[in-house]
N, C-alpha and C positions, 0 to 999 in steps of 0.2 A: 503493499500499499504506499511505502514511503516513495516510490518511484511513479506515483500516479501524477499526471500533469495538473498544474495549480490551476489552469483555467478550467479544467474539469471540476474542481473543488468550488470555484467561484460559481458556477453554473447550478451545482447541486446546492449551495447554502442559499441562493436566490430562489430556488424552486421550493426549498423547505420552509424558509421563512415568510415569503410573500404569499404562500397559499397553505400554510399549515393548519388552517381551519377547515379545510376539506374533508367532510365526511367524518368529522368527529363523533364519537358516541355520545349519546345524550346522557351525559354526567360530567362532573367537575373532578378536579384533582389539585392537590397541593404537593409539591415535592421539594426536598433538599438534597443537592449532590455536591458532592467533594471529589475534585481532582488533585491528586498528591504532586509534590515537585518534581518537574522533569526539566531537562536542558532544552534551550531553544538554540536551534542550529539550521543550517541549509545543506543542500547536496553537495557543496564545494567543500564542506568541512569547516565553515567558519562558525564559531560559537558566539552567543550573544547573552550569555547568563542564563538563568532558569526561571520558572514561575510555577504556581499553582493556582487553583480556583474553586471558589464556591459558587454555586447556582442555586437560586430560589425561584421557582416558577408555579404558575397556577392557571386555571382556566376553566371555563364553564360553557357548555352548548346548551342553548335553549331551542327545544323542538317547537317551533310555532305551528306548524301543519305537517302531519303525516298520514299518508293513506296508501295501501297495498292493494293493486287491482288483481283482477283474476288470474293473471299471468305471474302472479308474485313479484311484480315490479313495483318499485317504492316511488311515490311522488311525495316529495318533501319541501320543506321551506324551514329554515333554521338560522339562528344567529349565534355567533361564537365570540366570547372575550377571552383573551389571554395575556398573560404578562410574565415578564423574566427579568430577574435582577442577577446580574453576575458581579462578583467581586474578584477581581484579579490581583494576585500578590506577585509581583515579579522583581527579580533582580538583576543589576547590570544593565546592558543595553536594552534588554526586554522591557524594562520599565518605560522607556522612552518609545518603544516600537509598538506598544500595547495600551490602551486606555485602563485606567485603574478601576473604573466602574462602568457598566453597559446596562441600559435599560431597553428591553423589546417588549413592545405592547401593541394591542390593536384589537379592532372589531371587524368582524367578517360577518357578510350574509351569504348563504348558500342555498340554491334552488335546484332540485332535481326534477326532471320531467321525461317520463316515457314517450317516445316519438314512434316506436314500431315494436314488433314483436321481441326482437333482440336488442334494439338500440334505445339509449336514453342521452339526454344532454344534461350536463351539470354546468350551472352558471354561478359565479362568484365575484363578489366585489367587497372592498373594504379599505380600511387605511389604519396605520399605527405609527407609534413613534419608536425610532430606532436611532439611538445615539448614546455617546457617554453621558453619565448622569449629571456631569457639570456643563453640558453643552445642549441642553434640549431648547430649541427654537423651532421656527417654522420649517426651516431646512430639514429639520429632523423627521418630519411627517411624510411618509411614503404611502402613496396609494397602489393599490392593484385592482385588477379584473382579469377575468378569464373565461373561458368556455371549453369544455372537453366533451367530446362524444365517445360515449362508452358502449361497447358492445359485450353483451353477456354472451359468452361462447357455450357455457353449461353453468350448472348450479355452483360449481366451484371457482370458475375462472372468467374475470372481466378484463377487457383490454380497452384502452382509450387514448386518443390523440386530440390534441387541440392547441389553443394558443392563449398566451397572457399577456397583459400589458402592465408595465411598472414604471415608476419614475426614479428608481434607484440611482440612475446616473445622470439626473437631472431632467432632460428632456425625455418624455415618455417613449418607450421602446417596446416592441413585441418580441416575445420569446416562446419558442415551441414548448409544448409540455406534453409529457407521457404520463399514462395511468396504468397501472397493473395492480390487480387484487386477485390472489389465489389464496384459497383456504380449503383445507381437506381435514374433514371432522371424523372422530372416531375416538378411541381410547386416547390416542395421541393426536393433537392438533398441529398441523403444518400451515405456515402462513407466509405469504411474500406480499408485502404492502407498499406501494408507492402512491399512496394518497395524501396523508398528512406528514409522512416521513418516508424514508427509504429504509426498510426493515425486513430482515428474514428471522423467523422464529419458529420454535416448536414448544408445544406446552400439553401438560396433562392436569386433570383435576383429580385430587384424592379426597375421599370421605365428604364430597359435595361443599367442602368448605376451604380446603387448600389448593391453590393453584401453583404449579411449578413451571416456570418459563426459562428457556434457554434461547438467546437471540446471539447467534455467531455474527451478525451484522447489523448495525445500526448507525445511520448517518444523521447527525443533528448539528446545529450551528448558530452563530450569533452574528449580528449585522449591525454597523453604525456609520452615521454620517458624522464626520468631526471636521474641524478645521485646521490645517496645519499651516503656519504663516498666512498667507493671504489667499490660500486656496482650499477649496472643499474636497474631502476625500471620502471614499466608500472603504471601510474596514470591515473586513470579512474574516470569521473563524469557522472552520469545518473540523468536526470531530467524527473520527472513524473508531467504533467501539463495539465491544462484546460483552455479555453480562449473564448472570444467572439471576432470576428473580422469583423468589417465592411471594405469593400474596394470601392473605387469609381474609376470606369474607365472613362478615358478622351478620350481614343482612343484604336484601337486593339494592339497598341504598348506601351501603357503607363497608369498605374494605381497607385494609392497610398492605402496604407491600414494601419490599426493600430490594436493592440491586446491587451486586457484587461483580466487578468485572474490571477489564482493561480497557483504557483509552489508547489505541495503538499509535494515532498519529493526531495531533491537534495543529492543524495548518493554519496559518494566518496570511493575509495579504492586504495592502493598501494601494488603492489606485486613485488617481485624480478623478473627480466625479464630473465625467464629460464623456460625451459618445465617442470621441476620438480615443478616451483611454479604453473604453469598452472594446472597440474594434482592435486595438493594439494588443490588447491581451490575447487574442488568438494568434499572433504572431510570435508571442514569447514563448519559450520552453519552460518558464517557471523555475529555473534553477536558482534564481535569486530570492524567491520566496521562502521565509523560514518556516520551520514547525517545531512544536514542542514534541520531545521523544515520549516514549511509553510511560503511562502513569496509571496508578491504581484508581478506579472509580468506586464510590461508594455512595449509596443513595437511600433514602426512607421517604415515603409518603403515605397520603391517603387519597382513596376515590371515593366520590359522594353523589349522592342525587337527592334533590329536594322531593322527589316523587318516584314511584314505582315506574319504570320505564318498560316493564314486560307486558 
């Protein structure tokens, strides 16, 4: 994973952050994550100090309207709110290369409408604040919108393609979007999800209360608009991680969970906030972009609902 091109990281983090409210389950969550100290370096061998990170995040999805037709297709309209606060502790040059504290928050509206026996269209739009905690202003407000056409190939697999619009680089630009959802149920459940994150996982439920989940790959990230000198920058962080997660369900409305795993690479990049910079990133091999080495990830949290969604 260390050899992945950094432009692929930047595309991934934009997809995750600007459309993370797509198809969220009808529940809320609050979690606390800790990433242990690791070195910051690049592929040419330069070292820039070290850093660790704490993240507090939460969100809630409000299903305004939901209906299932005779073909078991879902028609729904929902609103999702989410917020993330990251506290980065860095030493050496890493303290100048990274913001000290980052806030990501937003509100999204999502509408799903069946249009044929196999096809549905998903429409989403919203806005949020993505900035260092001490630099929040109008430039920190990023808007997004998108449409994805989803084909339900069978009961387990759905594929989709579409496009989204974001003003992350100042002038609104269009970006392609891919959707993939594969779920295999049974004693063991296998899942590949490219809706609100990029995640591969397997899980099983014991005694109807305890769920055990293994996620070999999950991609997540942070985004911030910041000022450096007299220019605006887009700072992005992409995290490739794996973890084991037990969760204990007390009722249909409340459960607790923990995660233990590794963050294999935490790549960062900072680019001028302009269309030229966006297109120039495709010409770069990304060797100059630094990344944090492997670190331990520990997480605890709760999932909850104000009513029974079943």
